[in-house]
C-alpha positions in Angstrom: 0.0 0.0 0.0 2.8 2.4 1.0 4.7 1.7 -2.2 1.6 2.1 -4.3 0.9 5.5 -2.6 4.5 6.6 -3.3 4.3 5.6 -6.9 1.0 7.5 -7.4 2.4 10.6 -5.7 5.5 10.4 -7.9 3.4 10.0 -11.0 1.2 13.0 -10.1 4.3 15.2 -9.5 5.8 14.1 -12.8 2.6 14.8 -14.6 2.4 18.3 -13.0 6.0 19.0 -14.1 5.1 18.0 -17.7 2.0 20.2 -17.7 3.9 23.2 -16.4 6.7 22.6 -18.9 4.2 22.5 -21.8 2.4 25.6 -20.5 5.8 27.4 -20.3 6.7 26.3 -23.8 3.4 27.6 -25.2 3.7 31.0 -23.6 7.4 31.5 -24.0 8.7 33.4 -27.0 12.2 33.5 -28.5 12.7 36.8 -30.1 14.0 37.1 -33.7 17.6 38.0 -34.4 20.3 38.7 -37.0 23.7 37.2 -37.0 26.4 38.2 -39.5 30.0 36.9 -39.6 32.6 38.5 -41.9 36.1 37.0 -42.7 38.4 38.6 -45.2 42.0 37.3 -45.6 44.9 37.8 -47.9 44.5 41.6 -48.3 47.6 43.2 -49.9 49.3 46.3 -48.5 47.6 49.6 -49.2 49.2 52.1 -51.6 51.9 54.4 -50.1 50.4 57.5 -48.4 46.9 56.3 -49.5 43.7 55.0 -47.9 42.5 51.5 -48.6 38.8 50.6 -48.6 36.9 47.3 -48.6 33.2 47.3 -48.8 31.0 44.2 -48.2 27.2 43.5 -48.5 24.8 44.2 -45.6 21.7 42.2 -44.6 18.4 43.7 -45.7 14.7 42.9 -45.7 12.2 42.7 -48.6 12.0 46.5 -48.8 15.8 46.9 -49.0 16.2 48.3 -45.5 19.1 47.1 -43.4 18.0 44.9 -40.6 21.1 45.6 -38.4 21.2 49.2 -37.2 23.9 51.4 -38.8 25.2 52.4 -35.4 26.1 48.7 -34.7 28.3 48.6 -37.8 29.8 52.0 -37.2 30.7 51.1 -33.6 32.5 47.9 -34.7 36.0 47.5 -33.4 38.3 46.0 -36.0 42.1 46.2 -35.6 43.5 48.5 -38.2 40.2 49.5 -39.7 37.4 52.0 -39.3 33.9 50.7 -40.1 30.8 52.6 -41.3 27.8 52.2 -43.5 28.3 54.0 -46.8 26.0 54.7 -49.7 26.9 53.3 -53.1 25.3 53.3 -56.6 24.0 49.8 -55.6 22.7 50.7 -52.2 24.2 50.8 -48.7 27.3 48.7 -48.0 29.5 48.2 -45.0 32.8 49.9 -45.6 36.1 49.2 -43.8 38.8 51.9 -44.2 42.5 51.5 -43.4 44.6 54.6 -43.0 47.6 53.4 -41.1 49.6 52.0 -44.0 48.7 48.3 -43.4 45.6 46.2 -44.0 45.3 43.3 -41.5 42.8 40.5 -42.0 39.2 41.4 -41.1 37.3 39.1 -38.8 34.2 40.3 -37.0 30.8 39.0 -36.0 27.6 41.0 -35.4 24.7 39.6 -33.3 21.6 41.7 -32.9 18.6 40.3 -31.0 15.2 42.0 -31.1 14.2 43.5 -27.7 10.8 43.7 -26.2 10.9 47.5 -26.7 11.1 47.0 -30.4 7.7 45.4 -30.4 6.2 48.8 -29.6 8.8 51.1 -31.2 7.2 51.5 -34.7 3.8 53.2 -34.9 1.2 51.1 -36.7 0.7 53.6 -39.5 4.5 53.4 -40.3 4.5 49.6 -40.7 4.4 48.1 -44.2 0.8 46.9 -44.8 0.1 47.4 -41.0 2.4 44.5 -40.0 3.2 44.0 -36.4 6.8 44.5 -35.3 7.0 40.7 -34.8 5.8 40.1 -38.4 8.3 42.6 -39.7 11.1 40.7 -38.0 9.9 37.5 -39.7 10.3 38.9 -43.2 12.8 37.2 -45.5 16.2 38.7 -45.5 19.4 38.4 -47.5 22.8 40.1 -48.2 22.6 43.1 -50.5 23.3 44.6 -53.0 21.7 42.2 -55.4 23.2 42.7 -58.8 21.5 39.7 -60.6 19.1 36.9 -59.8 18.3 33.7 -61.6 16.1 34.3 -64.7 16.2 38.0 -63.8 13.3 37.7 -61.4 12.8 40.7 -59.1 14.5 40.7 -55.7 11.1 40.5 -54.0 10.3 37.3 -55.9 13.7 35.7 -55.4 13.8 36.3 -51.7 10.5 34.4 -51.3 11.9 31.1 -52.9 13.4 28.3 -50.9 17.0 28.9 -52.1 19.3 29.6 -55.0 22.4 31.5 -56.0 22.5 35.2 -56.9 25.1 37.9 -57.7 26.2 40.4 -55.1 29.3 42.5 -54.9 32.3 43.6 -52.8 34.5 46.7 -53.4 38.2 47.2 -53.2 40.1 50.5 -53.5 43.6 51.6 -52.6 45.5 48.4 -53.0 48.3 48.3 -55.6 50.2 45.0 -55.5 52.4 44.3 -58.5 51.0 41.5 -60.7 53.9 39.2 -59.8 53.1 39.7 -56.1 49.3 39.5 -56.4 47.6 36.8 -54.3 43.9 35.9 -53.9 41.8 37.8 -51.4 39.3 35.4 -49.7 35.9 36.6 -48.7 33.7 34.5 -46.4 30.4 35.8 -45.1 27.6 34.1 -43.3 24.3 35.8 -42.5 21.5 34.2 -40.5 18.2 35.9 -40.1 16.2 34.0 -37.5 12.5 34.5 -37.3 12.1 33.5 -33.7 9.9 31.1 -31.8 6.4 31.6 -30.5 4.1 29.0 -28.9 6.3 26.1 -29.9 6.4 27.2 -33.5 9.8 28.1 -34.9 9.8 30.6 -37.8 12.0 30.3 -40.9 15.7 31.0 -40.9 17.1 32.9 -43.8 20.7 32.0 -44.6 23.1 33.7 -47.0 26.7 32.6 -47.4 29.6 33.8 -49.5 32.8 31.8 -50.0 34.9 33.2 -52.8 38.4 34.5 -53.7 39.3 37.4 -56.1 42.8 38.5 -57.2 44.3 41.3 -55.2 45.0 43.3 -58.4 41.3 43.9 -58.9 39.6 47.1 -57.8 36.2 48.8 -57.8 32.9 46.8 -57.5 33.6 43.1 -58.1 30.6 40.8 -58.7 30.6 37.6 -56.5 28.2 34.7 -56.0 26.1 34.4 -52.9 24.1 31.3 -51.9 20.7 31.9 -50.4 18.7 29.3 -48.5 15.5 29.3 -46.5 15.6 26.8 -43.6 11.9 26.0 -43.0 10.5 26.4 -39.5 8.2 24.1 -37.6 7.6 22.7 -34.2 10.5 23.9 -32.0 11.2 20.5 -30.4 11.6 18.7 -33.7 
C-alpha cells in the first residue's frame, strides 16, 4: 500500500511537471535575431600614403532596408580598420577603411537580437501593410546589394523562394600590389536571419553565405556569388 501511494504521488508530480513545462513552452517566445560573420583574408598592403577601402554587403529585408542598425556597424572594433555604412550606386554597404599603411585581415561578427521595446517602437501607420513589429522581423532577409538573380526575377520574388544563387558585390580600393606579387583575397560571409519562436512554432531562418576569392589586383565593384537558403521552421522540439 505504501509503495503504491509513493508511486502514485511520484506519477502525479511528474505529470504536473510535464504540464507546467508545456504551459511554459506555449507561452514563451524566443525573439528574432540577426547574425552576421565576416572573414576577409589575404589583403595586400595599401598604396603608399593612401587610404584603402573594402566594402561588403549588408543584410536587408524585402524592402531593401538594413536589418542591423547602422550604429552597430559603425561602432564595430576591427584592428587597423574603421567601419561605417556607406551609400553606393547599388545601395548601402559596410565599408572598412584603413589609414595606417597596413591592412590586416578582417574578422568580425555581429549579433543583434530583437528586444521587447522594439515590439512597440514603430507606430502602426508606419509599418508596411500594417504588419506588427514581430511580423516585420519574420520577413525574408538576405545580403545586398543584389546585382543579378536567376532568370532575372525581381528581388522580391527571389527572396521568397526556398533557395538559390544570386550575384552580389564587394568593393576594393587603394591596394596596388604588383602583378607578380598578387595573391587571392578570400571573402567568407555568413548571415543568418532568425524569425524567432512563439508558442512552440519556430519561424523560418534565412541563410546567405559567400565563400569566394578574387585577385588582389582587382579594384572597384567586383561581382561575386552568394548562396541563399530558407531553412523551414516548424515545431520547436523537432
